[in-house]
C-alpha positions as CSV (number, residue, x, y, z in Angstrom):
1,X,64.7,125.5,83.7
2,X,68.2,126.0,82.3
3,X,69.1,128.3,85.2
4,X,68.3,125.5,87.6
5,X,69.7,122.7,85.7
6,X,73.3,123.9,85.1
7,X,74.2,124.5,88.9
8,X,73.1,120.8,89.5
9,X,75.1,119.5,86.6
10,X,78.2,121.5,87.8
11,X,77.7,120.2,91.2
12,X,77.3,116.7,90.1
13,X,80.5,116.9,88.1
14,X,82.5,118.6,90.9
15,X,81.4,115.6,93.3
16,X,82.5,113.3,90.9
17,X,85.9,114.8,90.8
18,X,86.2,115.5,94.5
19,X,84.9,112.3,96.0
20,X,87.7,110.2,94.6
21,X,90.2,112.5,95.8
22,X,88.8,112.4,99.3
23,X,88.5,108.6,99.1
24,X,92.2,108.6,98.1
25,X,93.3,111.0,100.9
26,X,91.4,108.7,103.4
27,X,92.5,105.4,101.9
28,X,96.2,106.2,101.8
29,X,97.0,106.4,105.3
30,X,94.8,103.3,106.2
31,X,96.8,101.4,103.7
32,X,100.0,102.8,105.0
33,X,99.1,101.8,108.6
34,X,97.8,98.5,107.6
35,X,101.1,97.9,105.6
36,X,103.0,99.0,108.8
37,X,101.0,96.5,111.0
38,X,101.2,93.6,108.6
39,X,104.7,93.7,107.6
40,X,106.0,92.7,111.2
41,X,103.3,89.9,111.2
42,X,104.6,88.5,107.9
43,X,108.2,88.9,109.0
44,X,107.5,87.0,112.2
45,X,105.4,84.3,110.4
46,X,108.2,83.7,108.1
47,X,110.9,83.4,110.9
């Protein structure tokens, strides 16, 4: 049973570290693009 449990635990721990990195890589460009789109709108609204 130990041989079957160890790979599963390692895989779970790896996913816990990989998923946040993937989420950050995906979210960063979206936030940058959103900021680039929102900034002119805010500037126009203030003017």
